[in-house]
N, C-alpha and C positions, 0 to 999 in steps of 0.2 A: 608880750616879748620881750625883753630887755634890746639882742640885739639880734638881728636879721641870721638869717642862712649865710653863712662865709662861705663862699667854695674856692677851691683853689684846683686846676688841670696841669697835673703831670706827666698827659698822655703825648707820647710820638719820638719822645728823647729815646739817646741809645738804654739799649737794654728794657726798653719797654715805660710804662708809668702807670698811671691813674688819674682817682678825682676824688677830691675828699671835701665836704663839707662841714661844717661844726656850728651847731645854734645853741646860745644862750639865751634862756628865756625865764620865767616867776614859773609854769609846772614842768620844764623841765629846765632844771639846772641846768645842765651840762647835756650836750647830744653832737656825738660823731657819727658818720657815714664813712665807707672808704671803701672803694673799687679798685680794682687792679690785672693788672695782665703784663706780668716781666719774663722776662728771659734774661741768663746769663752765666758766669759757673761758679759755682760753691768754691771757697779757697778747701784747701786739701785737708786741713784738720776736721772740718764740719763736714764735706763729704763723705767723710768713715761713717758716720754715722743716720746719713739717709741710704734709705734702699733704693738700688739702681747707680746710684752717683761715685758707687768705688773707682771703676774704671773710669767713667768718664761723669767728670763732673755738672756737664750741661745740664741746667733745668730748665723749665718753665712753669711759670706758677697762673695759671689762667682764671681771671675772673675772682680773684680772692675778695668774698664781700663780707666787711664784718661791722659791727654796728654794735654801740654803747652808751647805755642813757643812765644817766645820774637824775634822779627824780627827787620829790619831794619828801619828808619822812616817811607819809604815808600809802605810795607807792613804790613798788623796788627797780631797786636798781637790776638794768638786766646788760647780757650779752648774747650776742648769735653771729657766728660766721660759719660759711660755708667757701671750700677749695677745691681744685682740682692741680695736682700738681704730676709733671711728666719728667722724668729722667729717662734712663734707658728701660725705666718701669713708670707706671702711671697709677695714681688712686687717686679717691675721694675723701676728704674729712671735716668736719665741722661740728655743728653744735649748738646748743644755747642753755643759758643756762640762768635763773635767778635768783637776786640778794633783798631780801626783805632788807628793811635799817632798821625797826624795832623788834625786841627781842619776842616779843608778844606775839608777830606776827611771824616768828621765823619758825612754824610749826607746820609738819605736812599736811594737818586739816584743816587748814587755812583755806579758806576760798582761792585765794589765790596761789597759792600752790597746787589746790586741788586740780584745777582748769589748766595752770600751765602744766603739769606734767599729761596730765588727758591729751592737751592738745601735740604734746612729745610723741605718747603712747602710741592717738592717731596716726602720724607720718611713720613710725614704727610699722605700727599692725598693717598698713594697708600696703605696705612692701615686703613682707613680710620674709620673702623668699631671699633676699641681698639684706634687710636691717633688723637684727636682733636686737628689740628693742630693752629688754631685761637685761646685756649684757652692756647696750650701749649707756643707758642708766644707769648702772653701777660705777662704768668708767669714769661720767661723770661725776659720780660722789665721790672718788676716789682720786680721782683728777685734782677737783677742786676741795681741797683740804688742807687748809694750817699745821701739818703735823706739830710746832714749837708750840702752838696753843691746842691743841687737841680739839680743835673744832671745825667743824666746815665754814667754807665761807661763805654759801646761802643755804637753800634750799635742793637744790640741785636742777638736773632736766638731763638734757644727754650729751654727751659727747662721743665722737669717733674717728678715726682717722687709721690710714692703709685701707682701706677699701679697693681691694687691685682690680685694674682694669688692662688685661693683656690688649694685646691690639687685636688679636684673633677674634677677638669675642666681643662683637659689638652688640647685642642684646643683651650681655652684663655691663656694656658702660652705661645703655639705655636704661635700663632698671636702677642702677645707681643713683644716677641723674634724677631719675623722677624722684626717685628717695630723698634727696639731697634738695630738690626742690621743693619736695612736702613738705621738709623741715623749715624754709621759708617761708612757707603761706599756711602754714601752721602757727609760725610765731605771727605772721600777719594777720590771723584772726584773731588770734587772743591778748596780745600785749596792748595791744588797744583801749578792750574792753577793760582790762585792768584798768589802766590809767583812768578809764573815764567813771570807774565805780569806784577812786579813789582820792581823785586829784582834788577835790574839793572838802574835803573830812579836815575837821580844824585837829589845830595840832598843840602843845605847848615848848617851854621854851628846854624842857628835859628832854624832849623827844627831838628837837634839835642837835642836844648835846651828843645823845645817845645815836642820833645820826651820823654826826662826822668823826665818833668813836667805828661804828661800823664802817666809813669811809677807808679811816685810817687802815682797819683790818686787810679792806679787799687793794690798798696799795701794799701789805704787806706782802700780800701772796703775788703782785704782779712783781716785785723786788727781788721777794725769795726763791720763787719757785719757777719762774717765768725769767726772769735775769741768769737766774742760776743757771737755768738749763742753759743757755746760750754760751756763759761764759765757762760750761763746761765742756 
């Protein structure tokens, strides 16, 4: 470890808040974890794009948890988040996806890809009444795609959003919450194992160069796709 966890607590202010923790090290070059519980009012131009916010722009975003890890050349970058959003409607969303740094590891037959997909499939299959794993897997493949380069960001995972929770259906809320929790627990079961099996492997300067190119592509996705959505 080169720098210990640096934590910031932004809870308790107007509009809610959250906690952020950042770690910089040798195994994990950079790791960030964020949890938040916030509320407020969407701007009118944004509210028109959000289910249930057209007539009433007030919202609550409860316990949004996000994790992003930049690893070494030999184990993959990962992103995971889960969220519950409430306007005049309410829904769960989230997912997890894996991005190997080296082309030779960016194949579906690689053990890391195979086991990561198996963990996400188990989360979906164990809650099949509310979780359509094939749909969520394809959603991830479609979403995390660099169209201008005609290539995926990584090897995929799952992505889901707008899983509706009507106020009158407590059983549905419980089922969707259980599925979302299973995604987090599945992530917790597989990603540390992926790190353990890879972090001590040797690498070359060419591997490092390839890693930096891949990180650039990762940044491209965030700037073009995600930032573009918000600006639109």
